[in-house]
RODO-2510 file (C-alpha; in nm, 4 decimals, decimal comma):
residues 182
     n   res          X          Y          Z
     1     m    11,7775     6,0166     8,6323
     2     v    11,9831     5,7657     8,6825
     3     p    11,9755     5,4511     8,3871
     4     s    12,0018     5,1027     8,5505
     5     l    11,9939     4,7297     8,4563
     6     e    11,7053     4,5856     8,6585
     7     a    11,5688     4,2464     8,7559
     8     k    11,2144     4,1707     8,9181
     9     y    11,0747     3,8833     9,0659
    10     v    10,7088     3,8993     9,1561
    11     d    10,5195     3,5964     9,3311
    12     k    10,1378     3,7448     9,3460
    13     p     9,9920     3,4659     9,5640
    14     i    10,2177     3,6107     9,8795
    15     g    10,2491     3,9417     9,7859
    16     l    10,6296     3,9451     9,7058
    17     t    10,8276     4,1474     9,5128
    18     l    11,1876     4,1632     9,4812
    19     t    11,3494     4,4096     9,2485
    20     q    11,7565     4,4252     9,2096
    21     a    11,8824     4,7153     8,9914
    22     w    12,2491     4,7778     8,9143
    23     t    12,2572     5,1591     8,8167
    24     t    12,5152     5,3618     8,6030
    25     a    12,6284     5,5119     8,8851
    26     n    12,7638     5,1789     8,9804
    27     a    12,4911     5,1287     9,2931
    28     l    12,3341     4,7963     9,3530
    29     d    11,9875     4,8527     9,4653
    30     t    11,7528     4,6098     9,6106
    31     k    11,4121     4,6384     9,6960
    32     l    11,1886     4,3407     9,8987
    33     e    10,8239     4,4542     9,9021
    34     l    10,5449     4,2422    10,0994
    35     d    10,1797     4,3795    10,0264
    36     n     9,9117     4,2318    10,2382
    37     n    10,1333     3,9425    10,3453
    38     i    10,1469     4,0070    10,7228
    39     t     9,8201     4,1650    10,7720
    40     k     9,5536     4,3295    10,5535
    41     g     9,6317     4,6513    10,4570
    42     l    10,0023     4,6507    10,5257
    43     k    10,2810     4,7042    10,2893
    44     a    10,6219     4,6560    10,4089
    45     e    10,9207     4,7763    10,1903
    46     i    11,3425     4,7057    10,2430
    47     l    11,5405     4,8990    10,0407
    48     t    11,9107     4,8569    10,0656
    49     q    12,1834     4,9791     9,8293
    50     y    12,5459     4,9023     9,8363
    51     l    12,8427     5,1477     9,6298
    52     p    13,1203     4,8979     9,5844
    53     t    13,3529     5,1821     9,5238
    54     s    13,2944     5,3808     9,7959
    55     q    13,1785     5,0842    10,0509
    56     s    12,8825     5,3041    10,1182
    57     k    12,5941     5,1311    10,2468
    58     g    12,1975     5,2037    10,2960
    59     a    11,9269     5,0348    10,4555
    60     k    11,5399     5,1508    10,4849
    61     l    11,2386     5,0112    10,6110
    62     n    10,9049     5,1641    10,4879
    63     l    10,5458     5,0790    10,6307
    64     y    10,2161     5,1772    10,4769
    65     f     9,9114     5,0663    10,6794
    66     k     9,5654     5,1740    10,4859
    67     q     9,2108     5,0645    10,6374
    68     p     8,9121     5,2433    10,5639
    69     n     8,9039     5,5116    10,8408
    70     l     9,3047     5,4919    10,8918
    71     n     9,6019     5,5860    10,6955
    72     a     9,9315     5,5239    10,8444
    73     r    10,3211     5,5367    10,7166
    74     a    10,6610     5,4786    10,9110
    75     f    10,9827     5,5671    10,7350
    76     f    11,3116     5,4044    10,8908
    77     d    11,6583     5,4882    10,7834
    78     l    11,8511     5,1868    10,9676
    79     l    12,1653     5,2884    10,9225
    80     k    12,1873     5,6577    10,9542
    81     g    12,1003     5,7640    11,2764
    82     p    11,8833     5,5310    11,2947
    83     t    11,5879     5,7733    11,2182
    84     a    11,1967     5,7213    11,2216
    85     n    10,9469     5,9020    11,0692
    86     l    10,5777     5,8641    11,1274
    87     d    10,2603     5,9806    11,0156
    88     v     9,8841     5,8864    11,0873
    89     v     9,5326     6,0235    10,9454
    90     l     9,1972     5,9171    11,1193
    91     g     8,9089     6,0045    10,9712
    92     h     8,5127     5,9394    11,0542
    93     e     8,2252     6,1023    10,8389
    94     g     8,4420     6,3767    10,7013
    95     f     8,6379     6,4656    11,0406
    96     l     9,0093     6,3947    10,9987
    97     v     9,2800     6,4248    11,2586
    98     g     9,6288     6,3675    11,1549
    99     a     9,9951     6,4058    11,2976
   100     e    10,3534     6,3458    11,2165
   101     g    10,6424     6,3025    11,4110
   102     g    11,0347     6,2312    11,3666
   103     y    11,2660     6,0674    11,6137
   104     d    11,6523     6,0229    11,5808
   105     v    11,7576     5,7177    11,8096
   106     q    12,1110     5,7626    11,8397
   107     k    12,0253     6,1405    11,9689
   108     a    11,7215     5,9719    12,1580
   109     a    11,5493     6,2942    12,0502
   110     i    11,2113     6,3950    11,8880
   111     t    11,3020     6,5964    11,5788
   112     k    10,9854     6,7150    11,4614
   113     y    10,6264     6,7055    11,5116
   114     s    10,3080     6,8734    11,3520
   115     a     9,9136     6,8025    11,3895
   116     a     9,6130     6,9039    11,1861
   117     v     9,2268     6,8805    11,2043
   118     g     9,0142     6,9153    10,9215
   119     y     8,6737     6,8430    10,8147
   120     s     8,6181     6,7381    10,4362
   121     l     8,3093     6,6893    10,2069
   122     p     8,3262     6,6858     9,8131
   123     q     8,1932     7,0512     9,8007
   124     y     8,3960     7,2020    10,0463
   125     s     8,6679     7,1257    10,3135
   126     a     8,8149     7,3468    10,6159
   127     a     9,1594     7,2403    10,8234
   128     i     9,3639     7,3904    11,0850
   129     t     9,7205     7,2785    11,1047
   130     a    10,0371     7,3383    11,3319
   131     s    10,3305     7,2359    11,1704
   132     n    10,7279     7,3037    11,1996
   133     n    10,7239     7,1726    11,5453
   134     l    10,3980     7,3520    11,6571
   135     s    10,5454     7,7117    11,5465
   136     v    10,3466     7,7527    11,2121
   137     f     9,9786     7,7591    11,2398
   138     s     9,7365     7,7906    10,9446
   139     a     9,3763     7,7730    10,8296
   140     s     9,2367     7,7009    10,5167
   141     y     8,8899     7,6894    10,3304
   142     y     8,7979     7,5259    10,0124
   143     h     8,4568     7,5302     9,8420
   144     r     8,3575     7,3998     9,4897
   145     v     8,0507     7,6571     9,4618
   146     n     7,9280     7,4548     9,1459
   147     a     8,0624     7,2935     8,8458
   148     q     8,2147     7,6253     8,7025
   149     v     8,3420     7,7962     9,0103
   150     e     8,5764     7,6929     9,2818
   151     a     8,7191     7,9179     9,5717
   152     g     8,9827     7,8918     9,8597
   153     a     9,1478     8,0987    10,1131
   154     k     9,4626     8,0213    10,3706
   155     a     9,5752     8,2240    10,6418
   156     t     9,9361     8,1416    10,8044
   157     w    10,0831     8,2838    11,1004
   158     d    10,4786     8,1782    11,2054
   159     s    10,4923     8,2087    11,6061
   160     k    10,8647     8,2204    11,5830
   161     a    10,8771     8,5120    11,2774
   162     g    10,6704     8,7610    11,4496
   163     n    10,2906     8,8846    11,4297
   164     n    10,2448     8,8990    11,0363
   165     v     9,9735     8,6918    10,9064
   166     g     9,9940     8,5588    10,5440
   167     l     9,6839     8,5477    10,3577
   168     e     9,5986     8,3638    10,0469
   169     v     9,2959     8,3668     9,8356
   170     a     9,2458     8,1822     9,4911
   171     s     8,9495     8,1156     9,2793
   172     k     8,8975     7,8948     8,9502
   173     y     8,6416     7,9524     8,6893
   174     r     8,5658     7,6611     8,4070
   175     l     8,5424     7,8130     8,0737
   176     d     8,4478     7,5013     7,9319
   177     p     8,5450     7,1212     7,9420
   178     s     8,9056     7,1430     7,8385
   179     s     9,0058     7,5042     7,9835
   180     f     8,9697     7,7265     8,2710
   181     a     9,0884     8,0567     8,4217
   182     k     9,2272     8,0828     8,8059
***
């Protein structure tokens, strides 16, 4: 934890927040947020950092977009790389589809990618994911049997590591409103 001296300006009618901080590590941090200003459901953040002693600079742009059936995020490191990391989830009537990716502009290369599909209801959910550049595959299932009993299972296979499949099983029993056993 790094203590800091912080000043904040908020203009609620236009959705603007400006926060500036001077930390005990002698870093000058600035955060500019625009919430629902550009379009409904979009939050944009610009984060900057300056360390006077080392002349080190940082600048990031983060975007968050939420709609009833869509949740998307984008993170850009503007000075290192620059790099971009993106993820998106689409949902409709319990069905979910998601993906993530990373891109390095300097190298002109995709740095990571993953995908997932699932189905989710209050009583149970099931998902299949392919992560680590589509090399680690997993399938999972969760079931809320009743108010006291929950159970879940997950199988994972790493295509690069070999033929071993990892299996995980879990359960939870609620003893009373304030305690449970796993």
